[in-house]
PASEBA-1860 file (N, C-alpha, C; in nm, 3 decimals):
! residues 225
1> MKPNRSGG> 0.084/-0.120/0.000/0.000/0.000/0.000/0.087/0.123/0.000 ~ 0.072/0.207/-0.101/0.150/0.329/-0.111/0.056/0.449/-0.108 ~ 0.077/0.541/-0.013/-0.008/0.660/-0.012/0.020/0.748/-0.132 ~ -0.080/0.823/-0.174/-0.065/0.920/-0.280/0.019/1.036/-0.227 ~ 0.124/1.069/-0.297/0.214/1.174/-0.250/0.183/1.309/-0.311 ~ 0.070/1.320/-0.380/0.041/1.444/-0.452/0.035/1.564/-0.360 ~ -0.009/1.542/-0.235/-0.018/1.653/-0.143/0.115/1.684/-0.077 ~ 0.203/1.583/-0.065/0.331/1.601/0.001/0.315/1.623/0.150
9> RKTAAAKL> 0.425/1.627/0.223/0.420/1.656/0.366/0.431/1.805/0.386 ~ 0.339/1.858/0.462/0.341/2.001/0.491/0.444/2.032/0.599 ~ 0.494/2.153/0.595/0.587/2.198/0.696/0.512/2.270/0.806 ~ 0.589/2.316/0.907/0.527/2.388/1.018/0.463/2.518/0.971 ~ 0.503/2.566/0.850/0.449/2.691/0.799/0.317/2.672/0.723 ~ 0.267/2.550/0.716/0.143/2.526/0.643/0.031/2.612/0.702 ~ -0.055/2.661/0.616/-0.163/2.749/0.659/-0.282/2.669/0.707 ~ -0.346/2.721/0.811/-0.472/2.663/0.854/-0.578/2.683/0.746
17> LQPELYTL> -0.676/2.594/0.746/-0.788/2.607/0.654/-0.850/2.746/0.666 ~ -0.891/2.801/0.551/-0.951/2.935/0.553/-1.071/2.937/0.647 ~ -1.075/3.032/0.741/-1.184/3.035/0.839/-1.322/3.051/0.775 ~ -1.327/3.109/0.655/-1.455/3.129/0.589/-1.525/2.996/0.559 ~ -1.447/2.890/0.540/-1.510/2.762/0.507/-1.598/2.713/0.622 ~ -1.556/2.739/0.744/-1.633/2.692/0.859/-1.765/2.766/0.875 ~ -1.780/2.880/0.809/-1.905/2.955/0.820/-2.010/2.907/0.720 ~ -1.972/2.820/0.627/-2.065/2.772/0.525/-2.161/2.669/0.582
25> TALEAAPR> -2.269/2.646/0.510/-2.356/2.534/0.546/-2.280/2.404/0.525 ~ -2.328/2.297/0.586/-2.262/2.168/0.569/-2.260/2.125/0.423 ~ -2.369/2.150/0.352/-2.377/2.110/0.212/-2.277/2.186/0.126 ~ -2.250/2.310/0.161/-2.148/2.387/0.089/-2.007/2.347/0.130 ~ -1.989/2.317/0.258/-1.855/2.288/0.310/-1.807/2.148/0.273 ~ -1.898/2.050/0.267/-1.857/1.910/0.249/-1.769/1.888/0.127 ~ -1.805/1.936/0.006/-1.715/1.915/-0.107/-1.587/1.997/-0.099 ~ -1.594/2.111/-0.031/-1.476/2.198/-0.019/-1.374/2.146/0.081
33> LLGQHLVR> -1.414/2.053/0.166/-1.318/1.991/0.258/-1.233/1.884/0.189 ~ -1.278/1.837/0.073/-1.200/1.737/0.001/-1.067/1.796/-0.044 ~ -0.961/1.720/-0.025/-0.827/1.766/-0.060/-0.757/1.844/0.048 ~ -0.830/1.883/0.155/-0.768/1.953/0.267/-0.699/1.851/0.358 ~ -0.610/1.900/0.443/-0.524/1.811/0.521/-0.565/1.809/0.669 ~ -0.609/1.694/0.713/-0.642/1.672/0.853/-0.514/1.633/0.927 ~ -0.484/1.702/1.036/-0.361/1.676/1.112/-0.398/1.630/1.252 ~ -0.339/1.519/1.292/-0.360/1.464/1.427/-0.226/1.458/1.498
41> LTEDGEIR> -0.218/1.522/1.615/-0.098/1.517/1.696/-0.108/1.401/1.794 ~ -0.015/1.307/1.783/-0.013/1.190/1.872/0.116/1.188/1.951 ~ 0.127/1.091/2.042/0.250/1.077/2.119/0.368/1.038/2.030 ~ 0.339/0.991/1.909/0.444/0.952/1.814/0.470/1.060/1.710 ~ 0.408/1.176/1.727/0.427/1.285/1.633/0.301/1.313/1.554 ~ 0.314/1.404/1.457/0.199/1.443/1.376/0.172/1.341/1.267 ~ 0.043/1.318/1.241/0.000/1.239/1.126/-0.082/1.331/1.038 ~ -0.047/1.336/0.909/-0.121/1.420/0.815/-0.190/1.334/0.711
49> CRIVETES> -0.315/1.369/0.686/-0.397/1.294/0.592/-0.473/1.390/0.501 ~ -0.497/1.344/0.382/-0.580/1.416/0.285/-0.724/1.368/0.300 ~ -0.818/1.460/0.314/-0.958/1.424/0.324/-1.009/1.387/0.185 ~ -1.066/1.265/0.172/-1.107/1.218/0.039/-1.255/1.183/0.029 ~ -1.328/1.184/0.142/-1.471/1.151/0.139/-1.541/1.220/0.256 ~ -1.654/1.283/0.227/-1.730/1.354/0.331/-1.879/1.331/0.310 ~ -1.955/1.356/0.416/-2.101/1.356/0.409/-2.153/1.481/0.478 ~ -2.254/1.541/0.418/-2.316/1.662/0.474/-2.440/1.625/0.555
57> YGGAEDKG> -2.450/1.686/0.674/-2.571/1.675/0.757/-2.620/1.816/0.781 ~ -2.727/1.849/0.708/-2.760/1.988/0.681/-2.858/2.059/0.770 ~ -2.843/2.054/0.897/-2.922/2.140/0.983/-3.050/2.077/1.034 ~ -3.133/2.159/1.094/-3.250/2.112/1.167/-3.353/2.045/1.076 ~ -3.353/2.077/0.946/-3.452/2.020/0.856/-3.411/1.883/0.801 ~ -3.286/1.842/0.819/-3.234/1.716/0.764/-3.269/1.600/0.856 ~ -3.353/1.509/0.809/-3.396/1.396/0.891/-3.283/1.296/0.917 ~ -3.171/1.311/0.848/-3.056/1.226/0.876/-2.965/1.282/0.984
65> SHAYGDRR> -2.992/1.405/1.027/-2.905/1.471/1.125/-2.945/1.439/1.267 ~ -2.847/1.433/1.355/-2.874/1.415/1.498/-2.953/1.534/1.554 ~ -2.941/1.648/1.488/-3.007/1.769/1.537/-3.136/1.799/1.461 ~ -3.191/1.699/1.394/-3.317/1.719/1.322/-3.423/1.776/1.416 ~ -3.494/1.877/1.367/-3.597/1.941/1.448/-3.540/2.028/1.559 ~ -3.414/2.072/1.542/-3.346/2.153/1.644/-3.333/2.078/1.776 ~ -3.314/1.947/1.768/-3.301/1.865/1.889/-3.168/1.896/1.958 ~ -3.177/1.949/2.080/-3.057/1.981/2.158/-3.049/1.885/2.275
73> TARTEVMF> -2.944/1.806/2.276/-2.919/1.712/2.384/-2.773/1.726/2.425 ~ -2.733/1.650/2.526/-2.593/1.654/2.568/-2.502/1.615/2.452 ~ -2.549/1.522/2.366/-2.467/1.479/2.254/-2.465/1.583/2.143 ~ -2.580/1.641/2.110/-2.587/1.728/1.992/-2.551/1.873/2.021 ~ -2.536/1.912/2.146/-2.513/2.053/2.179/-2.395/2.112/2.102 ~ -2.290/2.032/2.082/-2.173/2.083/2.011/-2.207/2.121/1.867 ~ -2.310/2.060/1.807/-2.349/2.094/1.671/-2.403/2.236/1.661 ~ -2.444/2.293/1.773/-2.497/2.429/1.775/-2.387/2.533/1.801
81> SAGGAVYV> -2.262/2.486/1.807/-2.148/2.578/1.823/-2.120/2.651/1.693 ~ -2.040/2.757/1.701/-1.993/2.823/1.579/-1.906/2.727/1.500 ~ -1.906/2.740/1.369/-1.830/2.651/1.282/-1.683/2.640/1.322 ~ -1.629/2.520/1.305/-1.490/2.494/1.341/-1.475/2.401/1.459 ~ -1.586/2.370/1.526/-1.581/2.278/1.640/-1.568/2.133/1.593 ~ -1.511/2.051/1.679/-1.498/1.907/1.655/-1.616/1.836/1.721 ~ -1.684/1.753/1.644/-1.794/1.673/1.696/-1.759/1.526/1.677 ~ -1.739/1.456/1.788/-1.708/1.313/1.785/-1.818/1.239/1.859
89> YLIYGMYH> -1.876/1.139/1.795/-1.978/1.058/1.861/-1.948/0.911/1.840 ~ -2.015/0.828/1.917/-1.993/0.683/1.915/-2.115/0.615/1.856 ~ -2.092/0.519/1.764/-2.203/0.440/1.709/-2.179/0.292/1.740 ~ -2.289/0.220/1.754/-2.286/0.077/1.784/-2.204/0.045/1.909 ~ -2.183/0.146/1.992/-2.109/0.126/2.115/-1.961/0.100/2.097 ~ -1.909/0.118/1.974/-1.768/0.082/1.953/-1.694/0.164/1.848 ~ -1.764/0.234/1.759/-1.697/0.307/1.652/-1.719/0.457/1.670 ~ -1.608/0.533/1.670/-1.617/0.678/1.677/-1.629/0.736/1.536
97> CLNVVTAA> -1.695/0.850/1.527/-1.713/0.921/1.400/-1.672/1.067/1.420 ~ -1.593/1.118/1.326/-1.539/1.254/1.334/-1.614/1.348/1.242 ~ -1.659/1.459/1.296/-1.737/1.557/1.221/-1.680/1.698/1.238 ~ -1.694/1.777/1.132/-1.659/1.918/1.134/-1.788/1.998/1.146 ~ -1.804/2.069/1.256/-1.921/2.157/1.272/-1.900/2.279/1.183 ~ -2.006/2.317/1.110/-1.998/2.435/1.023/-2.117/2.527/1.049 ~ -2.118/2.637/0.978/-2.226/2.738/0.984/-2.217/2.821/1.113 ~ -2.317/2.907/1.133/-2.316/3.000/1.245/-2.361/2.932/1.374
105> EDEPHAVL> -2.331/2.996/1.484/-2.378/2.946/1.613/-2.530/2.932/1.612 ~ -2.578/2.824/1.673/-2.720/2.790/1.682/-2.779/2.738/1.551 ~ -2.695/2.716/1.450/-2.738/2.650/1.326/-2.665/2.516/1.317 ~ -2.732/2.405/1.349/-2.663/2.277/1.368/-2.628/2.204/1.237 ~ -2.516/2.244/1.180/-2.465/2.180/1.058/-2.337/2.104/1.092 ~ -2.317/1.989/1.028/-2.195/1.911/1.051/-2.160/1.832/0.926 ~ -2.030/1.815/0.903/-1.978/1.735/0.793/-1.904/1.616/0.852 ~ -1.951/1.496/0.819/-1.885/1.374/0.861/-1.766/1.346/0.769
113> IRAVEPLT> -1.650/1.325/0.827/-1.533/1.285/0.749/-1.535/1.133/0.740 ~ -1.555/1.080/0.619/-1.573/0.937/0.600/-1.445/0.864/0.562 ~ -1.350/0.932/0.500/-1.227/0.863/0.458/-1.114/0.964/0.443 ~ -0.994/0.919/0.477/-0.874/1.001/0.460/-0.763/0.916/0.400 ~ -0.667/0.985/0.341/-0.552/0.921/0.276/-0.424/0.973/0.340 ~ -0.339/0.886/0.396/-0.213/0.934/0.455/-0.127/1.000/0.349 ~ -0.055/1.106/0.388/0.024/1.180/0.291/0.161/1.118/0.266 ~ 0.214/1.043/0.362/0.347/0.984/0.343/0.347/0.840/0.393
121> DRDAELMA> 0.452/0.769/0.361/0.468/0.631/0.410/0.469/0.629/0.563 ~ 0.536/0.727/0.625/0.540/0.728/0.772/0.401/0.746/0.830 ~ 0.322/0.835/0.771/0.185/0.853/0.817/0.109/0.721/0.807 ~ 0.123/0.653/0.693/0.053/0.526/0.672/0.098/0.420/0.773 ~ 0.227/0.417/0.802/0.279/0.316/0.896/0.226/0.339/1.037 ~ 0.222/0.465/1.081/0.169/0.494/1.213/0.021/0.458/1.221 ~ -0.053/0.491/1.118/-0.196/0.461/1.117/-0.221/0.311/1.120 ~ -0.143/0.235/1.044/-0.158/0.090/1.045/-0.123/0.031/1.181
129> AYRGIAVR> -0.021/0.088/1.245/0.016/0.040/1.378/-0.095/0.067/1.478 ~ -0.158/0.183/1.469/-0.269/0.214/1.558/-0.390/0.125/1.532 ~ -0.412/0.090/1.405/-0.521/-0.002/1.373/-0.490/-0.143/1.422 ~ -0.362/-0.180/1.421/-0.323/-0.314/1.465/-0.369/-0.423/1.371 ~ -0.374/-0.391/1.241/-0.421/-0.489/1.143/-0.323/-0.497/1.026 ~ -0.335/-0.604/0.949/-0.264/-0.614/0.822/-0.349/-0.544/0.717 ~ -0.294/-0.442/0.654/-0.368/-0.363/0.557/-0.346/-0.422/0.418 ~ -0.452/-0.478/0.362/-0.441/-0.541/0.230/-0.475/-0.446/0.117
137> KPSDLSGG> -0.556/-0.348/0.145/-0.591/-0.246/0.045/-0.611/-0.115/0.117 ~ -0.594/-0.003/0.047/-0.599/0.128/0.114/-0.724/0.152/0.197 ~ -0.840/0.112/0.147/-0.963/0.140/0.222/-0.969/0.063/0.353 ~ -0.890/-0.045/0.367/-0.885/-0.116/0.495/-0.829/-0.026/0.605 ~ -0.741/0.065/0.566/-0.672/0.149/0.664/-0.762/0.260/0.717 ~ -0.824/0.336/0.628/-0.894/0.457/0.672/-1.012/0.491/0.582 ~ -1.072/0.388/0.522/-1.189/0.408/0.437/-1.317/0.379/0.512 ~ -1.365/0.474/0.584/-1.483/0.459/0.669/-1.461/0.537/0.797
145> PGKLCRAL> -1.565/0.597/0.854/-1.546/0.684/0.971/-1.489/0.613/1.093 ~ -1.531/0.488/1.118/-1.476/0.415/1.231/-1.331/0.378/1.211 ~ -1.296/0.339/1.089/-1.158/0.301/1.059/-1.064/0.420/1.074 ~ -1.103/0.534/1.019/-1.011/0.649/1.026/-0.994/0.696/1.170 ~ -1.100/0.687/1.250/-1.086/0.728/1.390/-0.992/0.636/1.466 ~ -0.999/0.507/1.439/-0.904/0.416/1.503/-0.762/0.441/1.455 ~ -0.747/0.465/1.325/-0.614/0.487/1.268/-0.551/0.616/1.319 ~ -0.633/0.711/1.361/-0.581/0.840/1.410/-0.600/0.857/1.560
153> RIDRSLNR> -0.644/0.752/1.628/-0.668/0.757/1.772/-0.759/0.874/1.810 ~ -0.870/0.880/1.742/-0.970/0.984/1.769/-1.083/0.921/1.848 ~ -1.116/0.983/1.961/-1.228/0.935/2.042/-1.300/1.056/2.102 ~ -1.393/1.030/2.192/-1.476/1.139/2.244/-1.399/1.237/2.334 ~ -1.277/1.204/2.370/-1.198/1.302/2.445/-1.168/1.426/2.362 ~ -1.181/1.415/2.229/-1.156/1.530/2.140/-1.284/1.607/2.109 ~ -1.399/1.558/2.153/-1.524/1.627/2.128/-1.520/1.768/2.189 ~ -1.574/1.863/2.113/-1.582/2.004/2.154/-1.449/2.079/2.146
161> TRFDIRGG> -1.342/2.016/2.096/-1.220/2.091/2.068/-1.240/2.165/1.936 ~ -1.135/2.223/1.881/-1.149/2.306/1.762/-1.053/2.261/1.652 ~ -1.103/2.268/1.527/-1.019/2.242/1.410/-0.941/2.366/1.367 ~ -0.985/2.483/1.410/-0.930/2.607/1.357/-0.823/2.669/1.446 ~ -0.769/2.589/1.537/-0.661/2.636/1.624/-0.546/2.537/1.614 ~ -0.433/2.582/1.567/-0.316/2.494/1.557/-0.257/2.469/1.695 ~ -0.201/2.350/1.713/-0.131/2.320/1.837/-0.209/2.234/1.933 ~ -0.337/2.208/1.902/-0.413/2.114/1.984/-0.388/1.972/1.936
169> ALWIEQGE> -0.484/1.886/1.958/-0.469/1.747/1.917/-0.511/1.724/1.773 ~ -0.587/1.819/1.715/-0.647/1.797/1.584/-0.671/1.932/1.518 ~ -0.630/1.945/1.391/-0.661/2.067/1.318/-0.661/2.037/1.168 ~ -0.705/2.134/1.087/-0.711/2.116/0.943/-0.630/2.226/0.876 ~ -0.543/2.184/0.784/-0.460/2.277/0.707/-0.506/2.280/0.561 ~ -0.467/2.388/0.494/-0.499/2.400/0.352/-0.423/2.295/0.272 ~ -0.494/2.231/0.181/-0.433/2.133/0.093/-0.447/2.178/-0.052 ~ -0.516/2.097/-0.132/-0.537/2.130/-0.272/-0.662/2.215/-0.290
177> PPESIDIV> -0.664/2.301/-0.390/-0.789/2.372/-0.420/-0.896/2.271/-0.461 ~ -1.010/2.270/-0.396/-1.110/2.169/-0.432/-1.159/2.181/-0.575 ~ -1.146/2.301/-0.635/-1.186/2.319/-0.774/-1.103/2.236/-0.870 ~ -0.983/2.195/-0.825/-0.893/2.118/-0.911/-0.912/1.967/-0.898 ~ -1.006/1.924/-0.812/-1.023/1.783/-0.780/-1.143/1.726/-0.855 ~ -1.132/1.601/-0.897/-1.242/1.531/-0.965/-1.338/1.478/-0.858 ~ -1.443/1.553/-0.829/-1.538/1.522/-0.722/-1.665/1.461/-0.780 ~ -1.716/1.359/-0.711/-1.848/1.305/-0.745/-1.936/1.310/-0.621
185> QAPRINIP> -2.069/1.299/-0.643/-2.163/1.300/-0.532/-2.257/1.182/-0.544 ~ -2.304/1.135/-0.428/-2.390/1.017/-0.421/-2.468/1.024/-0.291 ~ -2.570/0.939/-0.273/-2.643/0.937/-0.146/-2.553/0.898/-0.029 ~ -2.590/0.943/0.088/-2.516/0.910/0.209/-2.533/0.761/0.243 ~ -2.447/0.712/0.330/-2.440/0.569/0.360/-2.523/0.534/0.484 ~ -2.606/0.432/0.470/-2.669/0.366/0.585/-2.754/0.459/0.671 ~ -2.841/0.537/0.606/-2.933/0.622/0.684/-3.077/0.605/0.634 ~ -3.130/0.484/0.632/-3.267/0.465/0.583/-3.372/0.539/0.666
193> YAEEYAER> -3.341/0.567/0.793/-3.434/0.638/0.881/-3.458/0.782/0.836 ~ -3.375/0.833/0.746/-3.387/0.973/0.703/-3.499/0.994/0.602 ~ -3.574/0.888/0.570/-3.691/0.897/0.483/-3.655/0.966/0.351 ~ -3.725/1.072/0.317/-3.700/1.134/0.186/-3.561/1.197/0.176 ~ -3.494/1.214/0.290/-3.358/1.269/0.288/-3.252/1.162/0.265 ~ -3.291/1.035/0.272/-3.193/0.927/0.260/-3.127/0.923/0.123 ~ -3.199/0.963/0.020/-3.145/0.956/-0.116/-3.088/1.088/-0.166 ~ -3.084/1.189/-0.081/-3.022/1.314/-0.125/-2.873/1.288/-0.153
201> PWRFYIQG> -2.819/1.341/-0.261/-2.679/1.314/-0.296/-2.582/1.402/-0.217 ~ -2.578/1.378/-0.088/-2.502/1.465/0.001/-2.373/1.399/0.053 ~ -2.329/1.294/-0.016/-2.196/1.237/0.008/-2.107/1.277/-0.109 ~ -1.987/1.321/-0.077/-1.893/1.369/-0.178/-1.760/1.295/-0.161 ~ -1.701/1.256/-0.273/-1.570/1.192/-0.263/-1.488/1.215/-0.389 ~ -1.359/1.187/-0.376/-1.267/1.205/-0.489/-1.276/1.083/-0.578 ~ -1.315/1.105/-0.701/-1.335/0.996/-0.796/-1.207/0.912/-0.811 ~ -1.222/0.780/-0.797/-1.110/0.690/-0.819/-1.012/0.678/-0.705
209> NPYVSVSD> -1.033/0.750/-0.595/-0.936/0.741/-0.485/-0.952/0.608/-0.411 ~ -0.845/0.533/-0.391/-0.857/0.399/-0.333/-0.891/0.396/-0.185 ~ -0.884/0.509/-0.117/-0.915/0.514/0.026/-1.064/0.539/0.053 ~ -1.140/0.573/-0.050/-1.283/0.598/-0.034/-1.351/0.471/0.017 ~ -1.447/0.488/0.108/-1.509/0.372/0.173/-1.598/0.293/0.079 ~ -1.681/0.361/0.003/-1.775/0.296/-0.088/-1.784/0.378/-0.215 ~ -1.753/0.317/-0.329/-1.769/0.385/-0.457/-1.905/0.348/-0.515 ~ -1.983/0.447/-0.548/-2.118/0.428/-0.599/-2.115/0.430/-0.752
217> PLAQPFRL> -2.156/0.322/-0.819/-2.154/0.321/-0.967/-2.245/0.425/-1.028 ~ -2.340/0.477/-0.950/-2.432/0.578/-1.001/-2.394/0.720/-0.957 ~ -2.278/0.734/-0.897/-2.234/0.867/-0.853/-2.226/0.962/-0.972 ~ -2.258/1.089/-0.947/-2.261/1.190/-1.051/-2.148/1.293/-1.032 ~ -2.092/1.343/-1.140/-1.990/1.447/-1.127/-2.045/1.569/-1.053 ~ -1.959/1.630/-0.975/-1.997/1.750/-0.900/-1.898/1.861/-0.931 ~ -1.949/1.977/-0.959/-1.864/2.093/-0.988/-1.896/2.204/-0.888 ~ -1.792/2.259/-0.829/-1.810/2.372/-0.739/-1.841/2.498/-0.819
225> H> -1.926/2.581/-0.764/-1.966/2.704/-0.831/-1.900/2.823/-0.761
END
């Protein structure tokens, strides 16, 4: 397994993601997060990954969202924060999921990061060691929200931290311009409870990237405006 080196390893001078992106709705932010670099600081050093798959959860009207109907609970309260907050939740009692809160305060938008690609061999080796598995194909490593959280040692201790502040445990740096990436869109994964929202094409991923969790044969090209 060889990571794509197109992004290269960023230096300490790498710029944080433009703050304006965090003010967008989830549906606007989700495709624009593709190609950006997620950085995790661990006891073994920094791990940098390229974001290659996202899902949008678009506010109080989205029946797929935890905050549907403006539902405020101990779990969803972080979704009502100003954009840039980290939202980590647990599913099936065992898998963590990492989300980027977006939009203005009191507008509960979030983007689920579904897959990432390590930028260097060292990043890939650390992630595989944290997974504790033999990686036979790239998506085994970090193709899926639970897999990437295990590979990056992300759990609920990071909930309510911030992506827009360098020097914490987790932040996002500028990567490739999303306009230069071959993006496709498809329905979100495994949300039949969302009724008419289940088939909205609110999952975005980089076409042909081997780290993507699920490639949809009916996915449609997406162009940023």
